[in-house]
N, C-alpha and C positions, 0 to 999 in steps of 0.2 A: 504494500500500500504506500502510495506517495503522499508525503506530508511536508508542509512548509513550517519552519520555525524561525525564531530570531537567531541571528548570529551569536555565537558564544566565543569567548576567548580561545578555547581549545580548537576552534575551527581554523584559526590562523596557521597552524602547522599544515593542515590540509590545503588551504588556499595558497600558501606559499609554494607548495609542491606543484599545484596546478599552474600557478603563475610562471614558475620556472620553465615548465614545458611549453607554455603558450606565448612567451614574451621575447622571442628571439629578436624581434624588430622594435621592441618597446623603447620609448624614450626614458623610461624610469625603471628603477630596480624594485625588488619586492618590498624593501623597507619604505621607500617613498610611496609605493602603491598604497600601503596601509595608511600612511600619514595623510594622504589626500582623499581617502574614503571618508564618508560622513561618520560621525560618532553615533553611539547609541542614542535613541530618541529620549530626550529629557528636556525639562525646562529648568532654568536657573543655572547655578554654578556647574561648570563643566569639568569633569575629572579626566585626566589624560589617559587613564587606564581604559576608558571607554572608546578611544580612538579606533575607527575602523569597524565598529560593531553596529553601525546604522543600516543594517540590511537583513537579508533573509537567506536561508539555506533550504533547499528542497532535498529530501532524503527518501530513500526506499528502505523501510525498516530503520536500521541504524547506519545505512550506507549513504554518505553525502554524495550528491550527484552534481549540483550546481549552486552557485550563490550569486546574489545581486545586492546592490546598495540603492538607497533611496535618499536623494538630496531633498531636503525640505527648505523652501525659501520663505520669505516673509510676504510674498505676493500670492497670487492664485495658482501658481504652477509648481508642481513637484517633478523631480527628475529621476526616474529609475535608470540606473547606469551600470555599466561594467559587469555584465553577466559573464561569469567564468565557470567552467565546468571540468569535470574529471574526464580527460581525454581517453582514459583506459576503460571507462564505463561503456559497455557495448550492448547492454540489454535493449530490447526493442522499444522500451518505454522512455528512453532518454528525451525524445522530442516532447512527449506528454509531460514529463517532469519540468522541462523548461517552459512549456505553455502554462502549466499550473503556477510556476514561479512568476511569470509575467502577469498573469491574471491576478494573482494574490497581491503583488506589489501595486498594481494599478488600483485595485479595489481598496487597498490600505490607504493610499493617497486620497481617494474619494471619501473614505470614511473619516479621514482627518479634516475634511472640508475643502480640499483643493478642487478647483474647477477644471484644471488642465494638468496633463502630464506631457513631458517633452523628453525625447531621447533621440539617439542617433545610432546607427549601426551600418556596417557594410557587409555583415555576415548574412548570407541569404537564409540560413535556418532561423536566425533570430528575427530577421525581417518578417518572415512568415508568421512567427509567433506573435509579434506585435500587431501585424495586420489582422490576425485571427482574434486579437483582443480588442479590435475596433479602432486602432490607430490609423491615421491617414498618412500617406507617404508623399513627400515632396522630393523630386529628383534634383539633387544638388551635389556638387563636389564639396566635400568637407575635409578639411585638414585638421589633424589633431595637433594642438600646440600646448606646450607647458613651459612655465618659467618658475624657477625657485626664487622667491623674494627674500 
């Protein structure tokens, strides 16, 4: 059975191994990746130990399959971003797991009162999952840029 849960500190060992396999052309390393992901959802004072925990993991029983993060802004738009998955997971339900994760994250933003979600991808499998969740597609060339301040 596929289930979605909040990210936990222990997930970062798994996420780092996925990132290492999928990041050969990435502008950032695994430590920076965590630092730029949103922290766990909370109001008030921010604890550093919660960095990178602002997202969700989809699992089959206790086996993690994929993770994503949700950026929450102070406007009407939330941003589900950076789906990463276990490249070694070959069960036929992997696409279903990612679809459940996309749907869950989108519904979570809606439940928080956001009126829009915005994301980008050039991955055709992820694109299909977002389109299945009701997203609209605009054909544009997107470049990923990052700068450490």
